[in-house]
N, C-alpha and C positions, 0 to 999 in steps of 0.2 A: 504493499501499500504504498504507501505517495501522501504525502502532507504540501499544501501547499501555504505561504505568506506572501504580503506584500512589506516591503520596504522601501521607504523615500518610494523612488518612483522608479523599480524592480520589483518582478517575480519569481519569491524566490522557491522552486519545487526541490524536495528533496526526496528520493530513491530511498524506501527505509528497508532496514532488514536481508534478510538474506533474499532479497529483491532487487536489492547491487550484485549483485551475483549472477544473478539471475537479465542482466537487465544489458547487467558486461555498461554502471551508468550509476555514480551516485549524485545527479541531480541536477538540476541545471542553474543558469542567475541571467532570468529577457529584460532590457528594456518595456516598460512597461509602453511603448509609445511603437515597439513590437510585434504588441499583440491585439492579433484586429477581430480576434469572438469568443466565449464561454458559453456555456452550454451543458447541460449536463443530460448525458443518450444514455441509456440503456442500451438499446438497438446497436448500435455503431458495432458491444462484440461478438454479437455472432456476424458480421458482417468478415469479408476474404482480408486478409490480414497485409501479402507481396510473397515479396523473399524478405527471409533472415536472416541478418546477417550484421552485425553478432545479434545472438538474442534466443529467446528459446520461448518455443511454442506447442509446446501438447495441448490436442485439443478437448477444451470442457474441462483442463485445471486452471493454466496459467498460461497467459500472453505479457512474454514481460523481452524489451531489445529495442534495436533499430528494424526497420518493417521496412519497400521497398517498393509499395505502388501506381505502378503512369506515371509516373515521371515524380514525385511524391513517396516525403522521405518525411517517415512516421513512428516517433514513439509509444511504447501500447509501456505498460504496464499495468496489465490485468487477474485476475480470479475470478470477482465476483458482478458480475455483470451490472447492477440491479447499481453499485456505488461508481457510479464513474462521467469523468467527465468530460470535455472535451475542450482545450484545448488551441485557440486557431493562431495559425503568426503568422509574417513575413518581413524578411529579408532574416529568417535567422535557416537555419542548418537544418533546420524539421521542417514540413512547415503544418505537420500536429502533433498537440499533443496527447496518450490517449490516455487517461489515468483512472484507478480506483484508490479514496477517498474515505479517508470513513463521514464525513457528513454534504454530500454531494450541491444541497443544497444553499448550508451556508457558504459554503468553497467560490463555485457562480455568482454567489449575491456579490460575495468580500475584494473577487478580483475585475466581475463587471461595472463595479461602482471606483473600485479607482484608473478603471481603463478609461471608461463614462469624464473622470479628473484629469484626468491624462491630457484626452482632447480638447475638455473647457481648454489646457496650456495653451495650447497650441495656437 
């Protein structure tokens, strides 16, 4: 499971526990103005992931790591689809982060308010 927070003008995503090993990633530090959108989306976990490189994929168990599909690079950290949020990015290595978080509604609210505030400063 990942944790998300906003500090100053940055979105901080931390990959926790053994997921760091499965995903081969500790987390992300992203400028808020690079975050296009955030949504809760339990259905996305049931879609095609693409080509895994590197990471872990055990269908119905865990999807963690970097996946390539249709020219896009996406980071996944998902075990429980009902807890998934999708963070859409621009001008970053990854186009999307698909993350399992403890409280999807709360995480979406925090990030959405932060990016709305960042857009208002532009």
